[in-house]
Structure formats: structure tokens, C-alpha cells
CHARMM-style PDB file with segment names, atoms N, HN, CA, C and O in Angstrom:
ATOM      1  N   MET     1      32.064 -12.679 -19.077  1.00  0.00      PROA
ATOM      2  CA  MET     1      31.628 -11.680 -18.090  1.00  0.00      PROA
ATOM      3  C   MET     1      32.840 -10.739 -17.876  1.00  0.00      PROA
ATOM      4  O   MET     1      33.884 -11.180 -17.397  1.00  0.00      PROA
ATOM      5  N   PRO     2      32.717  -9.627 -18.183  1.00  0.00      PROA
ATOM      6  CA  PRO     2      34.054  -8.970 -17.946  1.00  0.00      PROA
ATOM      7  C   PRO     2      34.559  -8.871 -16.330  1.00  0.00      PROA
ATOM      8  O   PRO     2      33.800  -8.840 -15.361  1.00  0.00      PROA
ATOM      9  N   SER     3      35.412  -8.847 -16.309  1.00  0.00      PROA
ATOM     10  HN  SER     3      36.029  -8.872 -17.096  1.00  0.00      PROA
ATOM     11  CA  SER     3      36.000  -8.682 -14.750  1.00  0.00      PROA
ATOM     12  C   SER     3      35.701  -7.576 -13.854  1.00  0.00      PROA
ATOM     13  O   SER     3      35.757  -7.628 -12.626  1.00  0.00      PROA
ATOM     14  N   ALA     4      35.261  -6.207 -14.818  1.00  0.00      PROA
ATOM     15  HN  ALA     4      35.216  -6.165 -15.816  1.00  0.00      PROA
ATOM     16  CA  ALA     4      34.888  -5.203 -13.981  1.00  0.00      PROA
ATOM     17  C   ALA     4      33.192  -4.909 -13.431  1.00  0.00      PROA
ATOM     18  O   ALA     4      32.647  -4.046 -12.742  1.00  0.00      PROA
ATOM     19  N   ALA     5      32.829  -5.921 -14.029  1.00  0.00      PROA
ATOM     20  HN  ALA     5      33.272  -6.622 -14.588  1.00  0.00      PROA
ATOM     21  CA  ALA     5      31.072  -5.999 -13.870  1.00  0.00      PROA
ATOM     22  C   ALA     5      30.794  -6.305 -12.431  1.00  0.00      PROA
ATOM     23  O   ALA     5      31.259  -7.299 -11.873  1.00  0.00      PROA
ATOM     24  N   LEU     6      30.153  -5.573 -11.946  1.00  0.00      PROA
ATOM     25  HN  LEU     6      29.775  -4.766 -12.399  1.00  0.00      PROA
ATOM     26  CA  LEU     6      29.595  -5.841 -10.423  1.00  0.00      PROA
ATOM     27  C   LEU     6      28.200  -6.711 -10.508  1.00  0.00      PROA
ATOM     28  O   LEU     6      27.382  -6.820 -11.421  1.00  0.00      PROA
ATOM     29  N   PRO     7      28.265  -7.375  -8.989  1.00  0.00      PROA
ATOM     30  CA  PRO     7      27.313  -8.022  -9.186  1.00  0.00      PROA
ATOM     31  C   PRO     7      25.972  -7.141  -8.697  1.00  0.00      PROA
ATOM     32  O   PRO     7      26.148  -6.121  -8.031  1.00  0.00      PROA
ATOM     33  N   PRO     8      24.675  -7.569  -9.046  1.00  0.00      PROA
ATOM     34  CA  PRO     8      23.466  -6.764  -8.887  1.00  0.00      PROA
ATOM     35  C   PRO     8      23.267  -6.365  -7.349  1.00  0.00      PROA
ATOM     36  O   PRO     8      23.456  -7.237  -6.501  1.00  0.00      PROA
ATOM     37  N   LYS     9      22.909  -5.137  -6.984  1.00  0.00      PROA
ATOM     38  HN  LYS     9      22.755  -4.429  -7.673  1.00  0.00      PROA
ATOM     39  CA  LYS     9      22.408  -4.649  -5.844  1.00  0.00      PROA
ATOM     40  C   LYS     9      21.174  -5.398  -4.953  1.00  0.00      PROA
ATOM     41  O   LYS     9      20.234  -5.793  -5.643  1.00  0.00      PROA
ATOM     42  N   ALA    10      21.108  -5.560  -3.952  1.00  0.00      PROA
ATOM     43  HN  ALA    10      21.872  -5.239  -3.391  1.00  0.00      PROA
ATOM     44  CA  ALA    10      20.051  -6.315  -3.472  1.00  0.00      PROA
ATOM     45  C   ALA    10      18.973  -5.165  -3.492  1.00  0.00      PROA
ATOM     46  O   ALA    10      19.439  -4.043  -3.294  1.00  0.00      PROA
ATOM     47  N   PRO    11      17.433  -5.258  -3.723  1.00  0.00      PROA
ATOM     48  CA  PRO    11      16.681  -4.132  -3.606  1.00  0.00      PROA
ATOM     49  C   PRO    11      16.586  -3.905  -2.216  1.00  0.00      PROA
ATOM     50  O   PRO    11      16.722  -4.790  -1.371  1.00  0.00      PROA
ATOM     51  N   THR    12      16.319  -2.545  -1.950  1.00  0.00      PROA
ATOM     52  HN  THR    12      16.209  -1.827  -2.637  1.00  0.00      PROA
ATOM     53  CA  THR    12      16.304  -1.728  -0.679  1.00  0.00      PROA
ATOM     54  C   THR    12      14.684  -2.502  -0.252  1.00  0.00      PROA
ATOM     55  O   THR    12      13.889  -2.831  -1.132  1.00  0.00      PROA
ATOM     56  N   PRO    13      14.475  -2.654   0.900  1.00  0.00      PROA
ATOM     57  CA  PRO    13      13.422  -3.187   1.686  1.00  0.00      PROA
ATOM     58  C   PRO    13      12.238  -2.195   1.505  1.00  0.00      PROA
ATOM     59  O   PRO    13      12.598  -1.031   1.326  1.00  0.00      PROA
ATOM     60  N   ARG    14      11.258  -2.360   1.513  1.00  0.00      PROA
ATOM     61  HN  ARG    14      10.966  -3.306   1.658  1.00  0.00      PROA
ATOM     62  CA  ARG    14       9.916  -1.179   1.426  1.00  0.00      PROA
ATOM     63  C   ARG    14       9.553  -1.218   3.031  1.00  0.00      PROA
ATOM     64  O   ARG    14       9.558  -2.134   3.854  1.00  0.00      PROA
ATOM     65  N   PRO    15       9.279  -0.008   3.100  1.00  0.00      PROA
ATOM     66  CA  PRO    15       9.092   0.429   4.445  1.00  0.00      PROA
ATOM     67  C   PRO    15       7.740  -0.153   4.851  1.00  0.00      PROA
ATOM     68  O   PRO    15       6.913  -0.440   3.985  1.00  0.00      PROA
ATOM     69  N   ALA    16       7.467  -0.358   6.326  1.00  0.00      PROA
ATOM     70  HN  ALA    16       8.138  -0.126   7.029  1.00  0.00      PROA
ATOM     71  CA  ALA    16       6.145  -0.831   6.800  1.00  0.00      PROA
ATOM     72  C   ALA    16       5.093   0.197   6.656  1.00  0.00      PROA
ATOM     73  O   ALA    16       5.257   1.381   6.951  1.00  0.00      PROA
ATOM     74  N   PRO    17       4.041  -0.299   6.202  1.00  0.00      PROA
ATOM     75  CA  PRO    17       2.886   0.693   5.920  1.00  0.00      PROA
ATOM     76  C   PRO    17       2.471   1.485   7.311  1.00  0.00      PROA
ATOM     77  O   PRO    17       2.322   0.862   8.362  1.00  0.00      PROA
ATOM     78  N   CYS    18       2.335   2.625   7.238  1.00  0.00      PROA
ATOM     79  HN  CYS    18       2.457   3.131   6.384  1.00  0.00      PROA
ATOM     80  CA  CYS    18       2.027   3.642   8.329  1.00  0.00      PROA
ATOM     81  C   CYS    18       0.656   3.086   9.217  1.00  0.00      PROA
ATOM     82  O   CYS    18       0.005   2.189   8.682  1.00  0.00      PROA
ATOM     83  N   ALA    19       0.258   3.537  10.401  1.00  0.00      PROA
ATOM     84  HN  ALA    19       0.787   4.266  10.835  1.00  0.00      PROA
ATOM     85  CA  ALA    19      -1.045   3.110  11.101  1.00  0.00      PROA
ATOM     86  C   ALA    19      -2.442   3.477  10.373  1.00  0.00      PROA
ATOM     87  O   ALA    19      -3.493   2.859  10.202  1.00  0.00      PROA
ATOM     88  N   GLU    20      -1.988   4.727  10.032  1.00  0.00      PROA
ATOM     89  HN  GLU    20      -1.134   5.229  10.171  1.00  0.00      PROA
ATOM     90  CA  GLU    20      -3.450   5.010   9.010  1.00  0.00      PROA
ATOM     91  C   GLU    20      -3.497   4.221   7.626  1.00  0.00      PROA
ATOM     92  O   GLU    20      -4.615   3.921   7.207  1.00  0.00      PROA
ATOM     93  N   CYS    21      -2.601   3.932   7.031  1.00  0.00      PROA
ATOM     94  HN  CYS    21      -1.693   4.176   7.371  1.00  0.00      PROA
ATOM     95  CA  CYS    21      -2.859   3.020   6.252  1.00  0.00      PROA
ATOM     96  C   CYS    21      -3.399   1.468   6.514  1.00  0.00      PROA
ATOM     97  O   CYS    21      -4.303   0.901   5.901  1.00  0.00      PROA
ATOM     98  N   ARG    22      -2.736   1.039   7.402  1.00  0.00      PROA
ATOM     99  HN  ARG    22      -2.001   1.499   7.901  1.00  0.00      PROA
ATOM    100  CA  ARG    22      -3.305  -0.402   8.003  1.00  0.00      PROA
ATOM    101  C   ARG    22      -4.749   0.091   8.272  1.00  0.00      PROA
ATOM    102  O   ARG    22      -5.664  -0.521   7.722  1.00  0.00      PROA
ATOM    103  N   ARG    23      -5.001   1.046   8.994  1.00  0.00      PROA
ATOM    104  HN  ARG    23      -4.257   1.543   9.441  1.00  0.00      PROA
ATOM    105  CA  ARG    23      -6.511   1.245   9.463  1.00  0.00      PROA
ATOM    106  C   ARG    23      -7.201   1.245   8.057  1.00  0.00      PROA
ATOM    107  O   ARG    23      -7.810   0.197   7.846  1.00  0.00      PROA
ATOM    108  N   ILE    24      -7.247   2.015   7.209  1.00  0.00      PROA
ATOM    109  HN  ILE    24      -6.753   2.867   7.381  1.00  0.00      PROA
ATOM    110  CA  ILE    24      -7.708   1.942   5.902  1.00  0.00      PROA
ATOM    111  C   ILE    24      -7.881   0.880   5.160  1.00  0.00      PROA
ATOM    112  O   ILE    24      -8.877   0.681   4.464  1.00  0.00      PROA
ATOM    113  N   LYS    25      -6.981   0.183   5.260  1.00  0.00      PROA
ATOM    114  HN  LYS    25      -6.172   0.344   5.825  1.00  0.00      PROA
ATOM    115  CA  LYS    25      -6.901  -1.201   4.332  1.00  0.00      PROA
ATOM    116  C   LYS    25      -7.875  -2.259   5.114  1.00  0.00      PROA
ATOM    117  O   LYS    25      -8.591  -3.024   4.469  1.00  0.00      PROA
ATOM    118  N   GLU    26      -7.857  -2.253   6.461  1.00  0.00      PROA
ATOM    119  HN  GLU    26      -7.275  -1.631   6.985  1.00  0.00      PROA
ATOM    120  CA  GLU    26      -8.514  -3.273   7.470  1.00  0.00      PROA
ATOM    121  C   GLU    26      -9.947  -2.997   7.031  1.00  0.00      PROA
ATOM    122  O   GLU    26     -10.599  -3.933   6.567  1.00  0.00      PROA
ATOM    123  N   ALA    27     -10.540  -1.665   7.153  1.00  0.00      PROA
ATOM    124  HN  ALA    27     -10.011  -0.906   7.530  1.00  0.00      PROA
ATOM    125  CA  ALA    27     -11.696  -1.102   6.991  1.00  0.00      PROA
ATOM    126  C   ALA    27     -12.161  -1.803   5.460  1.00  0.00      PROA
ATOM    127  O   ALA    27     -13.098  -2.575   5.252  1.00  0.00      PROA
ATOM    128  N   TYR    28     -11.188  -1.263   4.509  1.00  0.00      PROA
ATOM    129  HN  TYR    28     -10.427  -0.636   4.677  1.00  0.00      PROA
ATOM    130  CA  TYR    28     -11.480  -1.681   2.991  1.00  0.00      PROA
ATOM    131  C   TYR    28     -11.891  -3.307   3.026  1.00  0.00      PROA
ATOM    132  O   TYR    28     -12.948  -3.788   2.618  1.00  0.00      PROA
ATOM    133  N   TYR    29     -10.876  -3.943   3.567  1.00  0.00      PROA
ATOM    134  HN  TYR    29     -10.017  -3.552   3.899  1.00  0.00      PROA
ATOM    135  CA  TYR    29     -11.046  -5.410   3.666  1.00  0.00      PROA
ATOM    136  C   TYR    29     -12.253  -5.920   4.402  1.00  0.00      PROA
ATOM    137  O   TYR    29     -12.847  -6.911   3.976  1.00  0.00      PROA
ATOM    138  N   ALA    30     -12.659  -5.265   5.528  1.00  0.00      PROA
ATOM    139  HN  ALA    30     -12.177  -4.460   5.874  1.00  0.00      PROA
ATOM    140  CA  ALA    30     -13.890  -5.773   6.011  1.00  0.00      PROA
ATOM    141  C   ALA    30     -15.117  -5.238   5.069  1.00  0.00      PROA
ATOM    142  O   ALA    30     -15.871  -6.140   4.703  1.00  0.00      PROA
ATOM    143  N   ALA    31     -15.409  -4.054   4.662  1.00  0.00      PROA
ATOM    144  HN  ALA    31     -14.797  -3.322   4.960  1.00  0.00      PROA
ATOM    145  CA  ALA    31     -16.394  -4.002   3.521  1.00  0.00      PROA
ATOM    146  C   ALA    31     -16.320  -4.731   2.195  1.00  0.00      PROA
ATOM    147  O   ALA    31     -17.281  -5.176   1.567  1.00  0.00      PROA
ATOM    148  N   SER    32     -15.209  -4.782   1.905  1.00  0.00      PROA
ATOM    149  HN  SER    32     -14.429  -4.421   2.415  1.00  0.00      PROA
ATOM    150  CA  SER    32     -15.214  -5.948   0.841  1.00  0.00      PROA
ATOM    151  C   SER    32     -15.763  -7.274   1.162  1.00  0.00      PROA
ATOM    152  O   SER    32     -16.408  -7.796   0.252  1.00  0.00      PROA
ATOM    153  N   ARG    33     -15.629  -8.022   2.411  1.00  0.00      PROA
ATOM    154  HN  ARG    33     -15.105  -7.599   3.150  1.00  0.00      PROA
ATOM    155  CA  ARG    33     -15.891  -9.090   2.842  1.00  0.00      PROA
ATOM    156  C   ARG    33     -17.287  -9.335   3.279  1.00  0.00      PROA
ATOM    157  O   ARG    33     -17.850 -10.418   3.438  1.00  0.00      PROA
ATOM    158  N   ALA    34     -17.808  -7.963   3.467  1.00  0.00      PROA
ATOM    159  HN  ALA    34     -17.350  -7.083   3.337  1.00  0.00      PROA
ATOM    160  CA  ALA    34     -19.126  -7.963   3.940  1.00  0.00      PROA
ATOM    161  C   ALA    34     -20.082  -7.859   2.294  1.00  0.00      PROA
ATOM    162  O   ALA    34     -21.159  -8.410   2.069  1.00  0.00      PROA
ATOM    163  N   GLY    35     -19.369  -7.082   1.439  1.00  0.00      PROA
ATOM    164  HN  GLY    35     -18.494  -6.634   1.622  1.00  0.00      PROA
ATOM    165  CA  GLY    35     -20.149  -7.301  -0.014  1.00  0.00      PROA
ATOM    166  C   GLY    35     -20.926  -6.000   0.104  1.00  0.00      PROA
ATOM    167  O   GLY    35     -22.123  -5.964  -0.182  1.00  0.00      PROA
ATOM    168  N   ASN    36     -20.202  -4.844   0.559  1.00  0.00      PROA
ATOM    169  HN  ASN    36     -19.229  -4.873   0.791  1.00  0.00      PROA
ATOM    170  CA  ASN    36     -20.920  -3.515   0.988  1.00  0.00      PROA
ATOM    171  C   ASN    36     -19.681  -2.941  -0.202  1.00  0.00      PROA
ATOM    172  O   ASN    36     -18.531  -2.605   0.080  1.00  0.00      PROA
ATOM    173  N   ARG    37     -20.316  -2.955  -1.574  1.00  0.00      PROA
ATOM    174  HN  ARG    37     -21.251  -3.229  -1.803  1.00  0.00      PROA
ATOM    175  CA  ARG    37     -19.322  -2.108  -2.495  1.00  0.00      PROA
ATOM    176  C   ARG    37     -18.919  -0.807  -2.559  1.00  0.00      PROA
ATOM    177  O   ARG    37     -17.876  -0.273  -2.937  1.00  0.00      PROA
ATOM    178  N   THR    38     -20.337  -0.245  -1.949  1.00  0.00      PROA
ATOM    179  HN  THR    38     -21.185  -0.679  -1.642  1.00  0.00      PROA
ATOM    180  CA  THR    38     -20.144   1.626  -1.879  1.00  0.00      PROA
ATOM    181  C   THR    38     -19.120   1.845  -0.946  1.00  0.00      PROA
ATOM    182  O   THR    38     -18.167   2.576  -1.214  1.00  0.00      PROA
ATOM    183  N   GLU    39     -19.262   1.173   0.308  1.00  0.00      PROA
ATOM    184  HN  GLU    39     -20.036   0.579   0.526  1.00  0.00      PROA
ATOM    185  CA  GLU    39     -18.316   1.371   1.410  1.00  0.00      PROA
ATOM    186  C   GLU    39     -16.880   1.187   1.258  1.00  0.00      PROA
ATOM    187  O   GLU    39     -16.036   1.787   1.923  1.00  0.00      PROA
ATOM    188  N   ALA    40     -16.607   0.195   0.208  1.00  0.00      PROA
ATOM    189  HN  ALA    40     -17.293  -0.293  -0.332  1.00  0.00      PROA
ATOM    190  CA  ALA    40     -15.365   0.013  -0.192  1.00  0.00      PROA
ATOM    191  C   ALA    40     -14.898   0.856  -1.003  1.00  0.00      PROA
ATOM    192  O   ALA    40     -13.722   1.217  -0.945  1.00  0.00      PROA
ATOM    193  N   GLN    41     -15.693   1.273  -1.832  1.00  0.00      PROA
ATOM    194  HN  GLN    41     -16.648   0.979  -1.879  1.00  0.00      PROA
ATOM    195  CA  GLN    41     -15.052   2.085  -2.644  1.00  0.00      PROA
ATOM    196  C   GLN    41     -14.841   3.833  -2.074  1.00  0.00      PROA
ATOM    197  O   GLN    41     -14.143   4.686  -2.623  1.00  0.00      PROA
ATOM    198  N   GLN    42     -15.545   3.969  -1.029  1.00  0.00      PROA
ATOM    199  HN  GLN    42     -16.112   3.277  -0.583  1.00  0.00      PROA
ATOM    200  CA  GLN    42     -15.244   5.036  -0.441  1.00  0.00      PROA
ATOM    201  C   GLN    42     -13.759   4.908   0.423  1.00  0.00      PROA
ATOM    202  O   GLN    42     -13.018   5.878   0.582  1.00  0.00      PROA
ATOM    203  N   TRP    43     -13.495   3.669   0.898  1.00  0.00      PROA
ATOM    204  HN  TRP    43     -14.098   2.881   0.768  1.00  0.00      PROA
ATOM    205  CA  TRP    43     -12.179   3.397   1.420  1.00  0.00      PROA
ATOM    206  C   TRP    43     -10.943   3.430   0.490  1.00  0.00      PROA
ATOM    207  O   TRP    43      -9.789   3.664   0.851  1.00  0.00      PROA
ATOM    208  N   ILE    44     -11.396   3.139  -0.852  1.00  0.00      PROA
ATOM    209  HN  ILE    44     -12.333   2.950  -1.145  1.00  0.00      PROA
ATOM    210  CA  ILE    44     -10.353   3.180  -1.803  1.00  0.00      PROA
ATOM    211  C   ILE    44      -9.858   4.679  -2.279  1.00  0.00      PROA
ATOM    212  O   ILE    44      -8.700   4.990  -2.556  1.00  0.00      PROA
ATOM    213  N   ALA    45     -11.158   5.633  -2.309  1.00  0.00      PROA
ATOM    214  HN  ALA    45     -12.099   5.380  -2.083  1.00  0.00      PROA
ATOM    215  CA  ALA    45     -11.023   7.005  -2.225  1.00  0.00      PROA
ATOM    216  C   ALA    45     -10.365   7.353  -1.231  1.00  0.00      PROA
ATOM    217  O   ALA    45      -9.374   8.015  -1.541  1.00  0.00      PROA
ATOM    218  N   ALA    46     -10.550   7.117   0.272  1.00  0.00      PROA
ATOM    219  HN  ALA    46     -11.355   6.580   0.524  1.00  0.00      PROA
ATOM    220  CA  ALA    46      -9.778   7.564   1.446  1.00  0.00      PROA
ATOM    221  C   ALA    46      -8.246   7.281   1.272  1.00  0.00      PROA
ATOM    222  O   ALA    46      -7.445   8.151   1.612  1.00  0.00      PROA
ATOM    223  N   MET    47      -7.847   6.178   0.790  1.00  0.00      PROA
ATOM    224  HN  MET    47      -8.497   5.471   0.513  1.00  0.00      PROA
ATOM    225  CA  MET    47      -6.671   5.622   0.724  1.00  0.00      PROA
ATOM    226  C   MET    47      -5.981   6.626  -0.141  1.00  0.00      PROA
ATOM    227  O   MET    47      -4.918   7.095   0.265  1.00  0.00      PROA
ATOM    228  N   GLY    48      -6.419   6.963  -1.165  1.00  0.00      PROA
ATOM    229  HN  GLY    48      -7.283   6.581  -1.494  1.00  0.00      PROA
ATOM    230  CA  GLY    48      -5.938   7.663  -2.472  1.00  0.00      PROA
ATOM    231  C   GLY    48      -5.616   9.245  -1.551  1.00  0.00      PROA
ATOM    232  O   GLY    48      -4.476   9.663  -1.348  1.00  0.00      PROA
ATOM    233  N   ARG    49      -6.784   9.892  -1.125  1.00  0.00      PROA
ATOM    234  HN  ARG    49      -7.710   9.553  -1.291  1.00  0.00      PROA
ATOM    235  CA  ARG    49      -6.542  11.184  -0.192  1.00  0.00      PROA
ATOM    236  C   ARG    49      -5.264  11.251   0.847  1.00  0.00      PROA
ATOM    237  O   ARG    49      -4.507  12.208   1.016  1.00  0.00      PROA
ATOM    238  N   HSD    50      -5.240  10.024   1.465  1.00  0.00      PROA
ATOM    239  HN  HSD    50      -5.855   9.247   1.328  1.00  0.00      PROA
ATOM    240  CA  HSD    50      -4.418   9.520   2.522  1.00  0.00      PROA
ATOM    241  C   HSD    50      -2.903   9.744   1.790  1.00  0.00      PROA
ATOM    242  O   HSD    50      -2.005  10.492   2.178  1.00  0.00      PROA
ATOM    243  N   HSD    51      -2.913   8.889   0.651  1.00  0.00      PROA
ATOM    244  HN  HSD    51      -3.643   8.282   0.336  1.00  0.00      PROA
ATOM    245  CA  HSD    51      -1.315   9.016  -0.060  1.00  0.00      PROA
ATOM    246  C   HSD    51      -1.078  10.305  -0.254  1.00  0.00      PROA
ATOM    247  O   HSD    51      -0.159  10.938   0.266  1.00  0.00      PROA
ATOM    248  N   ARG    52      -1.921  10.736  -1.024  1.00  0.00      PROA
ATOM    249  HN  ARG    52      -2.668  10.222  -1.446  1.00  0.00      PROA
ATOM    250  CA  ARG    52      -1.416  12.020  -1.531  1.00  0.00      PROA
ATOM    251  C   ARG    52      -1.250  13.421  -0.449  1.00  0.00      PROA
ATOM    252  O   ARG    52      -0.610  14.440  -0.713  1.00  0.00      PROA
ATOM    253  N   TRP    53      -1.777  13.229   0.422  1.00  0.00      PROA
ATOM    254  HN  TRP    53      -2.296  12.401   0.637  1.00  0.00      PROA
ATOM    255  CA  TRP    53      -1.711  14.237   1.726  1.00  0.00      PROA
ATOM    256  C   TRP    53      -0.699  13.946   2.460  1.00  0.00      PROA
ATOM    257  O   TRP    53      -0.039  14.897   2.880  1.00  0.00      PROA
ATOM    258  N   VAL    54      -0.251  12.442   2.857  1.00  0.00      PROA
ATOM    259  HN  VAL    54      -0.787  11.670   2.516  1.00  0.00      PROA
ATOM    260  CA  VAL    54       0.989  12.150   3.743  1.00  0.00      PROA
ATOM    261  C   VAL    54       2.052  11.667   3.336  1.00  0.00      PROA
ATOM    262  O   VAL    54       3.101  11.789   3.968  1.00  0.00      PROA
ATOM    263  N   HSD    55       1.937  10.913   1.992  1.00  0.00      PROA
ATOM    264  HN  HSD    55       1.085  10.814   1.479  1.00  0.00      PROA
ATOM    265  CA  HSD    55       2.948  10.171   1.757  1.00  0.00      PROA
ATOM    266  C   HSD    55       3.746  11.070   0.267  1.00  0.00      PROA
ATOM    267  OT1 HSD    55       4.774  10.626  -0.244  1.00  0.00      PROA
TER     268      HSD     55
END
């Protein structure tokens, strides 16, 4: 290893999800656990819209 080589940088920590992301995820998980695929798919679409509009 050359003497000029630098050690790799530590990865930057990921930010915590926002409150709306957490709310959508929890609703998705609840629908999935209940076996309601239609509602779970709607929450997936809601997360996509949220990411496009807010993040």
C-alpha cells in the first residue's frame, strides 16, 4: 500500500425518517398484517407521492 493512500471515509449517517414517512409506513404495515392488499398498495402509492412532493 502506498504511503500516500488515505483510509476510507466512514459513511455518512442516514437522517431519521420524517413524521409523515413514519405514519405512512405504520399504516402500510398495519394493512399488510391485516391482509388488506388493496389498502397496502394505496399506502405504497401514498409514500411515492410523499417522496416526490416533500423529499
